[in-house]
Backbone of each chain as nested JSON, in Angstrom:
{
  "chains": [
    {"id": "A", "residues": [
      {"number": 1, "name": "MET", "atoms": {"N": [-82.927, -25.434, 47.906], "CA": [-81.61, -24.959, 48.305], "C": [-81.469, -24.929, 49.831]}},
      {"number": 2, "name": "ILE", "atoms": {"N": [-82.527, -24.495, 50.507], "CA": [-82.465, -24.403, 51.977], "C": [-82.225, -25.776, 52.589]}},
      {"number": 3, "name": "VAL", "atoms": {"N": [-82.979, -26.764, 52.103], "CA": [-82.842, -28.121, 52.655], "C": [-81.434, -28.643, 52.38]}},
      {"number": 4, "name": "ARG", "atoms": {"N": [-80.928, -28.385, 51.176], "CA": [-79.581, -28.861, 50.81], "C": [-78.523, -28.229, 51.737]}},
      {"number": 5, "name": "LEU", "atoms": {"N": [-78.679, -26.954, 51.992], "CA": [-77.709, -26.272, 52.865], "C": [-77.822, -26.774, 54.311]}},
      {"number": 6, "name": "CYS", "atoms": {"N": [-79.045, -27.102, 54.717], "CA": [-79.225, -27.636, 56.071], "C": [-78.515, -28.982, 56.196]}},
      {"number": 7, "name": "GLU", "atoms": {"N": [-78.652, -29.79, 55.155], "CA": [-77.97, -31.093, 55.166], "C": [-76.456, -30.884, 55.237]}},
      {"number": 8, "name": "ARG", "atoms": {"N": [-76.017, -29.905, 54.493], "CA": [-74.572, -29.637, 54.399], "C": [-74.002, -29.133, 55.735]}},
      {"number": 9, "name": "PHE", "atoms": {"N": [-74.732, -28.228, 56.36], "CA": [-74.214, -27.621, 57.588], "C": [-74.732, -28.297, 58.855]}},
      {"number": 10, "name": "GLY", "atoms": {"N": [-75.637, -29.243, 58.68], "CA": [-76.149, -29.955, 59.834], "C": [-76.969, -29.076, 60.763]}},
      {"number": 11, "name": "CYS", "atoms": {"N": [-77.899, -28.355, 60.202], "CA": [-78.753, -27.506, 61.041], "C": [-80.188, -27.536, 60.52]}},
      {"number": 12, "name": "LEU", "atoms": {"N": [-81.082, -27.012, 61.3], "CA": [-82.482, -26.94, 60.905], "C": [-82.718, -25.712, 60.035]}},
      {"number": 13, "name": "PRO", "atoms": {"N": [-83.736, -25.777, 59.153], "CA": [-84.048, -24.607, 58.325], "C": [-84.28, -23.345, 59.16]}},
      {"number": 14, "name": "SER", "atoms": {"N": [-84.907, -23.52, 60.309], "CA": [-85.187, -22.349, 61.146], "C": [-83.89, -21.639, 61.555]}},
      {"number": 15, "name": "ALA", "atoms": {"N": [-82.854, -22.427, 61.806], "CA": [-81.556, -21.844, 62.189], "C": [-80.875, -21.234, 60.969]}},
      {"number": 16, "name": "LEU", "atoms": {"N": [-80.942, -21.954, 59.866], "CA": [-80.28, -21.457, 58.647], "C": [-80.877, -20.127, 58.194]}},
      {"number": 17, "name": "LEU", "atoms": {"N": [-82.199, -20.041, 58.271], "CA": [-82.885, -18.827, 57.793], "C": [-82.549, -17.606, 58.636]}},
      {"number": 18, "name": "GLU", "atoms": {"N": [-82.055, -17.822, 59.837], "CA": [-81.654, -16.692, 60.679], "C": [-80.188, -16.302, 60.475]}},
      {"number": 19, "name": "GLU", "atoms": {"N": [-79.475, -17.073, 59.655], "CA": [-78.081, -16.734, 59.365], "C": [-78.015, -15.468, 58.518]}},
      {"number": 20, "name": "ASP", "atoms": {"N": [-76.858, -14.838, 58.517], "CA": [-76.644, -13.63, 57.727], "C": [-76.798, -13.949, 56.238]}},
      {"number": 21, "name": "ALA", "atoms": {"N": [-77.501, -13.079, 55.512], "CA": [-77.74, -13.281, 54.079], "C": [-76.443, -13.316, 53.277]}},
      {"number": 22, "name": "GLU", "atoms": {"N": [-75.361, -12.891, 53.883], "CA": [-74.06, -12.943, 53.226], "C": [-73.719, -14.397, 52.838]}},
      {"number": 23, "name": "LEU", "atoms": {"N": [-74.256, -15.332, 53.59], "CA": [-74.006, -16.746, 53.288], "C": [-74.452, -17.098, 51.866]}},
      {"number": 24, "name": "LEU", "atoms": {"N": [-75.52, -16.436, 51.402], "CA": [-75.999, -16.695, 50.043], "C": [-74.929, -16.352, 49.011]}},
      {"number": 25, "name": "ARG", "atoms": {"N": [-74.19, -15.274, 49.284], "CA": [-73.118, -14.868, 48.353], "C": [-72.027, -15.931, 48.32]}},
      {"number": 26, "name": "TRP", "atoms": {"N": [-71.677, -16.47, 49.505], "CA": [-70.628, -17.501, 49.541], "C": [-71.078, -18.777, 48.846]}},
      {"number": 27, "name": "VAL", "atoms": {"N": [-72.349, -19.108, 48.998], "CA": [-72.878, -20.312, 48.344], "C": [-72.831, -20.126, 46.821]}},
      {"number": 28, "name": "ARG", "atoms": {"N": [-73.218, -18.957, 46.366], "CA": [-73.181, -18.675, 44.924], "C": [-71.746, -18.666, 44.413]}},
      {"number": 29, "name": "LEU", "atoms": {"N": [-70.862, -18.1, 45.204], "CA": [-69.448, -18.027, 44.817], "C": [-68.861, -19.436, 44.718]}},
      {"number": 30, "name": "GLU", "atoms": {"N": [-69.184, -20.265, 45.683], "CA": [-68.689, -21.641, 45.677], "C": [-69.234, -22.385, 44.462]}},
      {"number": 31, "name": "ALA", "atoms": {"N": [-70.49, -22.107, 44.111], "CA": [-71.087, -22.79, 42.959], "C": [-70.368, -22.4, 41.671]}},
      {"number": 32, "name": "LEU", "atoms": {"N": [-69.859, -21.163, 41.621], "CA": [-69.146, -20.706, 40.416], "C": [-67.805, -21.411, 40.226]}},
      {"number": 33, "name": "THR", "atoms": {"N": [-67.278, -21.964, 41.297], "CA": [-65.975, -22.627, 41.203], "C": [-66.111, -24.097, 40.79]}},
      {"number": 34, "name": "ARG", "atoms": {"N": [-67.372, -24.556, 40.718], "CA": [-67.589, -25.949, 40.346], "C": [-68.026, -26.033, 38.882]}},
      {"number": 35, "name": "PRO", "atoms": {"N": [-67.84, -27.209, 38.258], "CA": [-68.254, -27.345, 36.863], "C": [-69.744, -27.051, 36.707]}},
      {"number": 36, "name": "ALA", "atoms": {"N": [-70.089, -26.411, 35.589], "CA": [-71.476, -26.002, 35.357], "C": [-72.421, -27.196, 35.389]}},
      {"number": 37, "name": "GLU", "atoms": {"N": [-71.957, -28.355, 34.896], "CA": [-72.834, -29.53, 34.834], "C": [-73.211, -29.967, 36.25]}},
      {"number": 38, "name": "GLU", "atoms": {"N": [-72.238, -29.885, 37.142], "CA": [-72.464, -30.289, 38.526], "C": [-73.506, -29.379, 39.192]}},
      {"number": 39, "name": "VAL", "atoms": {"N": [-73.374, -28.074, 38.921], "CA": [-74.312, -27.11, 39.511], "C": [-75.704, -27.313, 38.931]}},
      {"number": 40, "name": "ALA", "atoms": {"N": [-75.756, -27.589, 37.62], "CA": [-77.047, -27.738, 36.952], "C": [-77.811, -28.951, 37.471]}},
      {"number": 41, "name": "HIS", "atoms": {"N": [-77.086, -29.971, 37.944], "CA": [-77.746, -31.185, 38.428], "C": [-78.304, -31.023, 39.84]}},
      {"number": 42, "name": "GLU", "atoms": {"N": [-78.004, -29.958, 40.512], "CA": [-78.48, -29.777, 41.885], "C": [-79.918, -29.309, 41.911]}}
    ]},
    {"id": "B", "residues": [
      {"number": 1, "name": "MET", "atoms": {"N": [-69.094, -9.455, 78.479], "CA": [-69.87, -8.666, 77.511], "C": [-69.97, -9.448, 76.217]}},
      {"number": 2, "name": "GLY", "atoms": {"N": [-71.149, -9.562, 75.66], "CA": [-71.385, -10.358, 74.456], "C": [-70.886, -9.683, 73.205]}},
      {"number": 3, "name": "PHE", "atoms": {"N": [-70.798, -10.48, 72.149], "CA": [-70.332, -9.956, 70.867], "C": [-71.522, -9.438, 70.061]}},
      {"number": 4, "name": "VAL", "atoms": {"N": [-71.369, -8.269, 69.525], "CA": [-72.413, -7.693, 68.668], "C": [-71.867, -7.579, 67.256]}},
      {"number": 5, "name": "ASN", "atoms": {"N": [-72.546, -8.222, 66.321], "CA": [-72.115, -8.14, 64.926], "C": [-72.665, -6.848, 64.313]}},
      {"number": 6, "name": "ASP", "atoms": {"N": [-71.837, -5.825, 64.292], "CA": [-72.295, -4.552, 63.743], "C": [-71.551, -4.209, 62.453]}},
      {"number": 7, "name": "ARG", "atoms": {"N": [-71.102, -5.268, 61.755], "CA": [-70.417, -5.045, 60.487], "C": [-71.38, -4.392, 59.494]}},
      {"number": 8, "name": "THR", "atoms": {"N": [-70.878, -3.422, 58.783], "CA": [-71.741, -2.735, 57.827], "C": [-71.13, -2.782, 56.431]}},
      {"number": 9, "name": "TYR", "atoms": {"N": [-71.986, -2.626, 55.436], "CA": [-71.561, -2.533, 54.046], "C": [-71.547, -1.059, 53.666]}},
      {"number": 10, "name": "LYS", "atoms": {"N": [-70.455, -0.653, 53.041], "CA": [-70.377, 0.718, 52.545], "C": [-70.671, 0.668, 51.048]}},
      {"number": 11, "name": "LEU", "atoms": {"N": [-71.768, 1.252, 50.652], "CA": [-72.161, 1.243, 49.24], "C": [-71.643, 2.509, 48.575]}},
      {"number": 12, "name": "VAL", "atoms": {"N": [-70.842, 2.313, 47.541], "CA": [-70.353, 3.441, 46.746], "C": [-70.799, 3.186, 45.323]}},
      {"number": 13, "name": "PHE", "atoms": {"N": [-71.346, 4.179, 44.676], "CA": [-72.007, 3.955, 43.389], "C": [-71.149, 4.422, 42.219]}},
      {"number": 14, "name": "ALA", "atoms": {"N": [-71.1, 3.582, 41.178], "CA": [-70.314, 3.921, 39.989], "C": [-71.099, 4.858, 39.078]}},
      {"number": 15, "name": "ASP", "atoms": {"N": [-72.414, 4.777, 39.154], "CA": [-73.27, 5.61, 38.308], "C": [-73.01, 7.085, 38.616]}},
      {"number": 16, "name": "PRO", "atoms": {"N": [-72.66, 7.879, 37.589], "CA": [-72.383, 9.313, 37.823], "C": [-73.532, 10.044, 38.499]}},
      {"number": 17, "name": "GLU", "atoms": {"N": [-74.743, 9.543, 38.289], "CA": [-75.921, 10.165, 38.9], "C": [-75.842, 10.101, 40.432]}},
      {"number": 18, "name": "PHE", "atoms": {"N": [-75.103, 9.105, 40.927], "CA": [-74.984, 8.904, 42.366], "C": [-73.607, 9.319, 42.89]}},
      {"number": 19, "name": "ALA", "atoms": {"N": [-72.859, 10.05, 42.082], "CA": [-71.487, 10.402, 42.463], "C": [-71.464, 11.094, 43.821]}},
      {"number": 20, "name": "GLY", "atoms": {"N": [-70.613, 10.593, 44.706], "CA": [-70.463, 11.199, 46.028], "C": [-71.355, 10.58, 47.088]}},
      {"number": 21, "name": "LEU", "atoms": {"N": [-72.358, 9.845, 46.656], "CA": [-73.269, 9.246, 47.637], "C": [-72.604, 8.05, 48.322]}},
      {"number": 22, "name": "GLU", "atoms": {"N": [-72.645, 8.035, 49.621], "CA": [-72.142, 6.909, 50.403], "C": [-73.235, 6.455, 51.357]}},
      {"number": 23, "name": "VAL", "atoms": {"N": [-73.482, 5.185, 51.33], "CA": [-74.528, 4.611, 52.17], "C": [-73.919, 3.484, 52.99]}},
      {"number": 24, "name": "ARG", "atoms": {"N": [-74.197, 3.439, 54.263], "CA": [-73.756, 2.321, 55.111], "C": [-74.988, 1.59, 55.623]}},
      {"number": 25, "name": "ALA", "atoms": {"N": [-74.954, 0.282, 55.44], "CA": [-76.1, -0.52, 55.879], "C": [-75.634, -1.881, 56.349]}},
      {"number": 26, "name": "ARG", "atoms": {"N": [-76.384, -2.459, 57.249], "CA": [-76.064, -3.786, 57.762], "C": [-76.664, -4.841, 56.844]}},
      {"number": 27, "name": "SER", "atoms": {"N": [-76.316, -6.073, 57.128], "CA": [-76.921, -7.185, 56.417], "C": [-78.255, -7.535, 57.081]}},
      {"number": 28, "name": "ILE", "atoms": {"N": [-78.924, -8.527, 56.521], "CA": [-80.166, -9.019, 57.129], "C": [-80.093, -10.536, 57.123]}},
      {"number": 29, "name": "SER", "atoms": {"N": [-81.119, -11.167, 57.648], "CA": [-81.128, -12.628, 57.703], "C": [-81.462, -13.206, 56.321]}},
      {"number": 30, "name": "ILE", "atoms": {"N": [-81.107, -14.467, 56.147], "CA": [-81.455, -15.163, 54.907], "C": [-82.971, -15.157, 54.724]}},
      {"number": 31, "name": "ARG", "atoms": {"N": [-83.696, -15.345, 55.819], "CA": [-85.179, -15.361, 55.739], "C": [-85.698, -14.07, 55.107]}},
      {"number": 32, "name": "LYS", "atoms": {"N": [-85.207, -12.935, 55.61], "CA": [-85.669, -11.645, 55.099], "C": [-85.221, -11.43, 53.656]}},
      {"number": 33, "name": "MET", "atoms": {"N": [-83.961, -11.825, 53.388], "CA": [-83.444, -11.618, 52.038], "C": [-84.238, -12.424, 51.014]}},
      {"number": 34, "name": "LEU", "atoms": {"N": [-84.534, -13.688, 51.329], "CA": [-85.302, -14.517, 50.4], "C": [-86.695, -13.938, 50.202]}},
      {"number": 35, "name": "GLU", "atoms": {"N": [-87.228, -13.363, 51.266], "CA": [-88.569, -12.787, 51.188], "C": [-88.614, -11.616, 50.203]}},
      {"number": 36, "name": "ILE", "atoms": {"N": [-87.607, -10.765, 50.229], "CA": [-87.649, -9.59, 49.352], "C": [-87.0, -9.861, 48.001]}},
      {"number": 37, "name": "ALA", "atoms": {"N": [-86.134, -10.889, 47.923], "CA": [-85.455, -11.163, 46.655], "C": [-86.38, -11.803, 45.628]}},
      {"number": 38, "name": "LYS", "atoms": {"N": [-87.497, -12.358, 46.081], "CA": [-88.392, -13.029, 45.134], "C": [-89.315, -12.033, 44.412]}},
      {"number": 39, "name": "PHE", "atoms": {"N": [-89.307, -10.777, 44.855], "CA": [-90.155, -9.772, 44.205], "C": [-89.684, -9.5, 42.781]}},
      {"number": 40, "name": "ASP", "atoms": {"N": [-90.633, -9.274, 41.878], "CA": [-90.294, -8.849, 40.521], "C": [-89.992, -7.348, 40.565]}},
      {"number": 41, "name": "ARG", "atoms": {"N": [-88.74, -7.025, 40.37], "CA": [-88.314, -5.619, 40.534], "C": [-88.988, -4.676, 39.534]}},
      {"number": 42, "name": "ASN", "atoms": {"N": [-89.472, -5.231, 38.446], "CA": [-90.12, -4.378, 37.447], "C": [-91.621, -4.294, 37.636]}},
      {"number": 43, "name": "ASP", "atoms": {"N": [-92.112, -5.004, 38.628], "CA": [-93.569, -5.016, 38.827], "C": [-93.882, -5.126, 40.32]}},
      {"number": 44, "name": "LEU", "atoms": {"N": [-93.443, -4.144, 41.066], "CA": [-93.634, -4.164, 42.515], "C": [-94.985, -3.578, 42.865]}},
      {"number": 45, "name": "ASP", "atoms": {"N": [-95.701, -4.254, 43.753], "CA": [-96.953, -3.653, 44.213], "C": [-96.678, -2.824, 45.477]}},
      {"number": 46, "name": "GLU", "atoms": {"N": [-97.703, -2.16, 45.941], "CA": [-97.533, -1.227, 47.068], "C": [-97.003, -1.925, 48.325]}},
      {"number": 47, "name": "GLY", "atoms": {"N": [-97.55, -3.111, 48.587], "CA": [-97.138, -3.859, 49.777], "C": [-95.672, -4.269, 49.698]}},
      {"number": 48, "name": "GLN", "atoms": {"N": [-95.246, -4.641, 48.506], "CA": [-93.854, -5.05, 48.324], "C": [-92.906, -3.868, 48.507]}},
      {"number": 49, "name": "VAL", "atoms": {"N": [-93.309, -2.715, 47.974], "CA": [-92.497, -1.511, 48.13], "C": [-92.38, -1.152, 49.611]}},
      {"number": 50, "name": "GLU", "atoms": {"N": [-93.498, -1.243, 50.313], "CA": [-93.481, -0.928, 51.747], "C": [-92.566, -1.875, 52.505]}},
      {"number": 51, "name": "LEU", "atoms": {"N": [-92.606, -3.165, 52.135], "CA": [-91.765, -4.142, 52.825], "C": [-90.285, -3.892, 52.51]}},
      {"number": 52, "name": "LEU", "atoms": {"N": [-89.988, -3.565, 51.265], "CA": [-88.602, -3.252, 50.89], "C": [-88.095, -2.044, 51.679]}},
      {"number": 53, "name": "LEU", "atoms": {"N": [-88.918, -1.014, 51.746], "CA": [-88.511, 0.196, 52.461], "C": [-88.331, -0.076, 53.953]}},
      {"number": 54, "name": "ALA", "atoms": {"N": [-89.268, -0.818, 54.524], "CA": [-89.195, -1.094, 55.97], "C": [-87.975, -1.97, 56.277]}},
      {"number": 55, "name": "THR", "atoms": {"N": [-87.716, -2.944, 55.425], "CA": [-86.578, -3.844, 55.653], "C": [-85.27, -3.072, 55.542]}},
      {"number": 56, "name": "PHE", "atoms": {"N": [-85.18, -2.249, 54.501], "CA": [-83.943, -1.493, 54.311], "C": [-83.763, -0.443, 55.418]}},
      {"number": 57, "name": "ALA", "atoms": {"N": [-84.847, 0.156, 55.841], "CA": [-84.751, 1.189, 56.887], "C": [-84.135, 0.603, 58.167]}},
      {"number": 58, "name": "LYS", "atoms": {"N": [-84.485, -0.663, 58.464], "CA": [-83.927, -1.299, 59.665], "C": [-82.433, -1.572, 59.504]}},
      {"number": 59, "name": "ALA", "atoms": {"N": [-82.003, -1.802, 58.252], "CA": [-80.595, -2.132, 58.008], "C": [-79.756, -0.863, 57.79]}},
      {"number": 60, "name": "LEU", "atoms": {"N": [-80.408, 0.208, 57.385], "CA": [-79.692, 1.44, 57.066], "C": [-79.049, 2.047, 58.323]}},
      {"number": 61, "name": "VAL", "atoms": {"N": [-77.749, 2.254, 58.239], "CA": [-77.008, 2.823, 59.373], "C": [-76.808, 4.32, 59.185]}},
      {"number": 62, "name": "SER", "atoms": {"N": [-76.312, 4.702, 58.025], "CA": [-76.065, 6.121, 57.766], "C": [-75.906, 6.367, 56.276]}},
      {"number": 63, "name": "TRP", "atoms": {"N": [-76.038, 7.592, 55.891], "CA": [-75.739, 8.008, 54.523], "C": [-75.41, 9.503, 54.539]}},
      {"number": 64, "name": "ASN", "atoms": {"N": [-74.863, 9.966, 53.443], "CA": [-74.505, 11.387, 53.399], "C": [-75.472, 12.172, 52.517]}},
      {"number": 65, "name": "LEU", "atoms": {"N": [-76.686, 11.665, 52.418], "CA": [-77.693, 12.303, 51.57], "C": [-78.192, 13.615, 52.202]}},
      {"number": 66, "name": "GLU", "atoms": {"N": [-78.27, 14.624, 51.379], "CA": [-78.758, 15.919, 51.851], "C": [-79.869, 16.432, 50.944]}},
      {"number": 67, "name": "GLU", "atoms": {"N": [-80.721, 17.25, 51.506], "CA": [-81.734, 17.95, 50.712], "C": [-81.021, 19.041, 49.914]}},
      {"number": 68, "name": "PRO", "atoms": {"N": [-81.64, 19.538, 48.85], "CA": [-80.991, 20.592, 48.051], "C": [-80.583, 21.805, 48.896]}},
      {"number": 69, "name": "GLU", "atoms": {"N": [-81.302, 22.03, 50.013], "CA": [-80.976, 23.177, 50.886], "C": [-79.792, 22.891, 51.796]}},
      {"number": 70, "name": "GLY", "atoms": {"N": [-79.294, 21.655, 51.752], "CA": [-78.14, 21.31, 52.576], "C": [-78.484, 20.6, 53.868]}},
      {"number": 71, "name": "GLU", "atoms": {"N": [-79.779, 20.406, 54.103], "CA": [-80.223, 19.721, 55.316], "C": [-80.006, 18.215, 55.16]}},
      {"number": 72, "name": "PRO", "atoms": {"N": [-79.359, 17.571, 56.137], "CA": [-79.163, 16.118, 56.038], "C": [-80.505, 15.373, 56.057]}},
      {"number": 73, "name": "VAL", "atoms": {"N": [-80.603, 14.361, 55.216], "CA": [-81.81, 13.52, 55.215], "C": [-81.598, 12.426, 56.251]}},
      {"number": 74, "name": "PRO", "atoms": {"N": [-82.511, 12.281, 57.219], "CA": [-82.328, 11.241, 58.235], "C": [-82.304, 9.853, 57.628]}},
      {"number": 75, "name": "ALA", "atoms": {"N": [-81.428, 9.003, 58.131], "CA": [-81.317, 7.63, 57.636], "C": [-82.371, 6.775, 58.345]}},
      {"number": 76, "name": "THR", "atoms": {"N": [-83.609, 7.093, 58.077], "CA": [-84.742, 6.419, 58.726], "C": [-85.794, 6.1, 57.685]}},
      {"number": 77, "name": "LEU", "atoms": {"N": [-86.841, 5.403, 58.128], "CA": [-87.939, 5.092, 57.214], "C": [-88.583, 6.371, 56.687]}},
      {"number": 78, "name": "ASP", "atoms": {"N": [-88.757, 7.345, 57.561], "CA": [-89.321, 8.627, 57.13], "C": [-88.425, 9.295, 56.095]}},
      {"number": 79, "name": "GLY", "atoms": {"N": [-87.12, 9.204, 56.32], "CA": [-86.163, 9.776, 55.369], "C": [-86.266, 9.102, 54.016]}},
      {"number": 80, "name": "LEU", "atoms": {"N": [-86.465, 7.793, 54.012], "CA": [-86.606, 7.06, 52.754], "C": [-87.882, 7.477, 52.032]}},
      {"number": 81, "name": "TYR", "atoms": {"N": [-88.976, 7.577, 52.799], "CA": [-90.268, 7.929, 52.183], "C": [-90.243, 9.353, 51.594]}},
      {"number": 82, "name": "ALA", "atoms": {"N": [-89.364, 10.187, 52.118], "CA": [-89.317, 11.574, 51.652], "C": [-88.553, 11.712, 50.33]}},
      {"number": 83, "name": "GLN", "atoms": {"N": [-87.917, 10.628, 49.891], "CA": [-87.113, 10.684, 48.666], "C": [-87.871, 10.146, 47.461]}},
      {"number": 84, "name": "ASP", "atoms": {"N": [-87.309, 10.403, 46.29], "CA": [-87.859, 9.859, 45.052], "C": [-87.807, 8.334, 45.133]}},
      {"number": 85, "name": "ILE", "atoms": {"N": [-88.923, 7.682, 44.812], "CA": [-89.005, 6.234, 44.999], "C": [-88.023, 5.477, 44.093]}},
      {"number": 86, "name": "GLY", "atoms": {"N": [-87.838, 5.97, 42.875], "CA": [-86.898, 5.298, 41.959], "C": [-85.475, 5.368, 42.49]}},
      {"number": 87, "name": "PHE", "atoms": {"N": [-85.125, 6.496, 43.039], "CA": [-83.792, 6.705, 43.624], "C": [-83.579, 5.747, 44.795]}},
      {"number": 88, "name": "VAL", "atoms": {"N": [-84.562, 5.687, 45.664], "CA": [-84.462, 4.814, 46.846], "C": [-84.383, 3.347, 46.421]}},
      {"number": 89, "name": "MET", "atoms": {"N": [-85.177, 2.986, 45.424], "CA": [-85.171, 1.582, 44.99], "C": [-83.802, 1.183, 44.436]}},
      {"number": 90, "name": "GLN", "atoms": {"N": [-83.159, 2.085, 43.739], "CA": [-81.823, 1.77, 43.211], "C": [-80.832, 1.524, 44.351]}},
      {"number": 91, "name": "ILE", "atoms": {"N": [-80.956, 2.312, 45.405], "CA": [-80.08, 2.108, 46.567], "C": [-80.381, 0.755, 47.209]}},
      {"number": 92, "name": "ILE", "atoms": {"N": [-81.662, 0.455, 47.357], "CA": [-82.041, -0.81, 47.997], "C": [-81.549, -2.007, 47.174]}},
      {"number": 93, "name": "PHE", "atoms": {"N": [-81.725, -1.949, 45.853], "CA": [-81.282, -3.074, 45.022], "C": [-79.752, -3.203, 45.062]}},
      {"number": 94, "name": "ALA", "atoms": {"N": [-79.054, -2.077, 45.11], "CA": [-77.588, -2.123, 45.204], "C": [-77.158, -2.77, 46.525]}},
      {"number": 95, "name": "TRP", "atoms": {"N": [-77.887, -2.443, 47.584], "CA": [-77.601, -3.042, 48.894], "C": [-77.842, -4.544, 48.874]}},
      {"number": 96, "name": "MET", "atoms": {"N": [-78.951, -4.962, 48.278], "CA": [-79.249, -6.402, 48.19], "C": [-78.155, -7.136, 47.417]}},
      {"number": 97, "name": "GLU", "atoms": {"N": [-77.676, -6.516, 46.344], "CA": [-76.603, -7.127, 45.545], "C": [-75.32, -7.217, 46.37]}},
      {"number": 98, "name": "ALA", "atoms": {"N": [-75.023, -6.134, 47.077], "CA": [-73.782, -6.094, 47.861], "C": [-73.774, -7.181, 48.935]}},
      {"number": 99, "name": "VAL", "atoms": {"N": [-74.922, -7.425, 49.521], "CA": [-75.005, -8.405, 50.61], "C": [-74.968, -9.84, 50.077]}},
      {"number": 100, "name": "ALA", "atoms": {"N": [-75.78, -10.128, 49.057], "CA": [-76.016, -11.532, 48.702], "C": [-75.532, -11.964, 47.328]}},
      {"number": 101, "name": "ALA", "atoms": {"N": [-75.078, -11.05, 46.487], "CA": [-74.691, -11.453, 45.126], "C": [-73.172, -11.461, 44.969]}},
      {"number": 102, "name": "VAL", "atoms": {"N": [-72.69, -12.284, 44.05], "CA": [-71.265, -12.306, 43.731], "C": [-70.994, -11.093, 42.83]}},
      {"number": 103, "name": "PRO", "atoms": {"N": [-70.0, -10.269, 43.176], "CA": [-69.72, -9.098, 42.35], "C": [-69.47, -9.499, 40.884]}},
      {"number": 104, "name": "THR", "atoms": {"N": [-69.992, -8.721, 39.948], "CA": [-69.909, -9.067, 38.53], "C": [-68.484, -9.338, 38.049]}},
      {"number": 105, "name": "PRO", "atoms": {"N": [-67.488, -8.517, 38.381], "CA": [-66.126, -8.81, 37.883], "C": [-65.621, -10.17, 38.349]}},
      {"number": 106, "name": "LEU", "atoms": {"N": [-65.908, -10.503, 39.59], "CA": [-65.472, -11.786, 40.131], "C": [-66.237, -12.934, 39.462]}},
      {"number": 107, "name": "ARG", "atoms": {"N": [-67.524, -12.716, 39.239], "CA": [-68.353, -13.738, 38.593], "C": [-67.823, -14.04, 37.192]}},
      {"number": 108, "name": "GLU", "atoms": {"N": [-67.48, -12.962, 36.482], "CA": [-66.972, -13.14, 35.108], "C": [-65.605, -13.812, 35.119]}},
      {"number": 109, "name": "LYS", "atoms": {"N": [-64.79, -13.45, 36.106], "CA": [-63.455, -14.033, 36.189], "C": [-63.542, -15.528, 36.474]}},
      {"number": 110, "name": "LEU", "atoms": {"N": [-64.407, -15.883, 37.404], "CA": [-64.537, -17.295, 37.775], "C": [-65.164, -18.14, 36.667]}},
      {"number": 111, "name": "SER", "atoms": {"N": [-66.046, -17.515, 35.902], "CA": [-66.697, -18.279, 34.838], "C": [-65.914, -18.185, 33.541]}},
      {"number": 112, "name": "GLY", "atoms": {"N": [-64.771, -17.503, 33.553], "CA": [-63.933, -17.396, 32.358], "C": [-64.634, -16.695, 31.209]}},
      {"number": 113, "name": "GLY", "atoms": {"N": [-65.559, -15.822, 31.566], "CA": [-66.278, -15.082, 30.535], "C": [-67.419, -15.856, 29.932]}},
      {"number": 114, "name": "LYS", "atoms": {"N": [-67.538, -17.144, 30.317], "CA": [-68.63, -17.954, 29.786], "C": [-69.863, -17.757, 30.65]}},
      {"number": 115, "name": "GLN", "atoms": {"N": [-70.973, -18.015, 30.054], "CA": [-72.217, -17.893, 30.782], "C": [-72.466, -19.158, 31.601]}},
      {"number": 116, "name": "PHE", "atoms": {"N": [-72.465, -19.006, 32.905], "CA": [-72.803, -20.143, 33.759], "C": [-74.295, -20.096, 34.005]}},
      {"number": 117, "name": "PRO", "atoms": {"N": [-74.899, -21.242, 34.228], "CA": [-76.322, -21.18, 34.588], "C": [-76.488, -20.433, 35.905]}},
      {"number": 118, "name": "GLU", "atoms": {"N": [-77.467, -19.584, 35.938], "CA": [-77.73, -18.799, 37.149], "C": [-78.106, -19.749, 38.289]}},
      {"number": 119, "name": "VAL", "atoms": {"N": [-77.501, -19.539, 39.44], "CA": [-77.859, -20.349, 40.6], "C": [-79.099, -19.74, 41.205]}},
      {"number": 120, "name": "SER", "atoms": {"N": [-80.204, -20.435, 41.028], "CA": [-81.452, -19.868, 41.496], "C": [-81.661, -20.186, 42.967]}},
      {"number": 121, "name": "LEU", "atoms": {"N": [-82.564, -19.508, 43.574], "CA": [-82.861, -19.715, 44.994], "C": [-84.324, -20.13, 45.118]}},
      {"number": 122, "name": "PRO", "atoms": {"N": [-84.622, -21.354, 44.697], "CA": [-86.033, -21.758, 44.754], "C": [-86.512, -21.911, 46.184]}},
      {"number": 123, "name": "MET", "atoms": {"N": [-87.719, -21.528, 46.419], "CA": [-88.338, -21.74, 47.712], "C": [-89.003, -23.104, 47.657]}},
      {"number": 124, "name": "GLU", "atoms": {"N": [-88.576, -24.004, 48.474], "CA": [-89.123, -25.353, 48.433], "C": [-90.424, -25.413, 49.221]}},
      {"number": 125, "name": "THR", "atoms": {"N": [-91.4, -26.06, 48.621], "CA": [-92.665, -26.229, 49.304], "C": [-92.556, -27.361, 50.303]}},
      {"number": 126, "name": "LEU", "atoms": {"N": [-92.837, -27.065, 51.525], "CA": [-92.746, -28.086, 52.556], "C": [-93.991, -28.953, 52.528]}},
      {"number": 127, "name": "SER", "atoms": {"N": [-93.811, -30.232, 52.8], "CA": [-94.977, -31.106, 52.824], "C": [-95.799, -30.8, 54.078]}},
      {"number": 128, "name": "PRO", "atoms": {"N": [-97.102, -30.969, 53.982], "CA": [-97.94, -30.635, 55.143], "C": [-97.615, -31.519, 56.332]}},
      {"number": 129, "name": "SER", "atoms": {"N": [-97.815, -30.96, 57.501], "CA": [-97.548, -31.724, 58.715], "C": [-98.551, -32.863, 58.839]}},
      {"number": 130, "name": "PRO", "atoms": {"N": [-98.099, -34.024, 59.284], "CA": [-99.069, -35.102, 59.466], "C": [-100.011, -34.763, 60.616]}},
      {"number": 131, "name": "PRO", "atoms": {"N": [-101.267, -35.213, 60.503], "CA": [-102.209, -34.917, 61.596], "C": [-101.755, -35.582, 62.882]}},
      {"number": 132, "name": "SER", "atoms": {"N": [-101.913, -34.894, 63.983], "CA": [-101.447, -35.468, 65.259], "C": [-102.567, -36.253, 65.924]}}
    ]}
  ]
}
């Protein structure tokens, strides 16, 4: 998940890991708005 | 003057056992959250409990917790250690949910009441560095 988010936001894992944990909630929320099959394939 | 992110979460508990309790705490980094979120909540060892308490103590801003005699309990690591561990753990888990989890009513609304596969947070094993 970390690598995928880094690719998405264009940053290094070290930078992403220092982001506010609130980001995890938004990622989960965004995943809920997508079809289950799409999420399952990630 | 620089910007300081001092946004806090106000935790209010639905459980009647916690009626009236208000806790304010800050968020933490993804690194710290992933570190404590991987613990098995039903099988915590001493080191994990200490890390949870220390992590939460740094994020804890204030609460209205009082001793039975009416003395305010300090919102510090010492204050946490002075409380019942089960009580403190429930507060810590509620804080973790508030920061990083999608609220249950919203989750159910978005999934239309159907069970969506849980979005897991796997820790990926990094490949070893090549020898220099």
